[in-house]
N, C-alpha and C positions, 0 to 999 in steps of 0.2 A: 347190440352190445353197447354198454354205456361207456362213459369216459373212464380212463384208467385211474387207478388210485395214485395218490401222491402223498408225500410227507409234508405236513404243515406244522407251523408253530403259531400259536395264538397267545397274544399278550393281553392280560386282563389286569386292571388296576386293583390293588389291594391283595391281601393274603386270604385266599379262599380256605375255609375250614373243611373238615371231613364231610359234612353234610352236603355242602355245595360241590365239592370235588366228586362226590358219588354220582352226580348228574352227568359226569363225563367218563364213563368206565373204559372207553376205548383209548383214552388219552393218558400219557404219562404227564406228570406235573413236577414243577419245582418252583420255589420262591426265589426271585432275583430282585433284591432290594425291596421296594414297595409293591412289587408286581407278582402275579402268579403267571407262569408260562406253561401252557399246555402244548404237548407235542405228540403227534401220532400220524399214522398212515390212514388216510380217509379217501373214499371215492366222493364224487360230487354230492350225491344225496346225503351222505354222512356228514360232509362239511356243512351243508345247509342246515342239517339237523342240529349240529353243535352250535352254529351261529344263532339259530332260532331259540335254543335253550338258553344261551347267554342273554339274549334279549328278554325272554320270558322271566328270567331270574332278576332282571334289572341290573345286570353287571355292566361295568364300564369297559367296553372293548377298546383296546388301544391299537392293536395291529393284528392282521392275519397275513402270514407270509408262507408261500409255497417254497419249500427248500429244494435245492438241486439234488438230483439223484446221487447216491453215494458213488464215489469213484470217478466223478467228473472233475477234471482240473479246470480252474478258471482260465478263460482265454484272455489274451490282452484286450483291454478295452471293456471287459465285463464290469458292471457296476452293481452295487447293492442298494439302489434307490428304492424307497418304499412304494 
């Protein structure tokens, strides 16, 4: 049994057009300022596949963040450091 799936957000520099966004069919996307943000539930091999595709396309990766599961309240002392 592999690692469980998790929800990720991936920030990429620039506005990706329809052709580049089609390379990430499992991810929802939105533009935030000068960046494109991809969000989706991925297992570890899928995450590595998305990251490999970003590299292969020569995109500027800014951040990959695993999001907390829905329904969890922040505990005192929790931080959001990158």
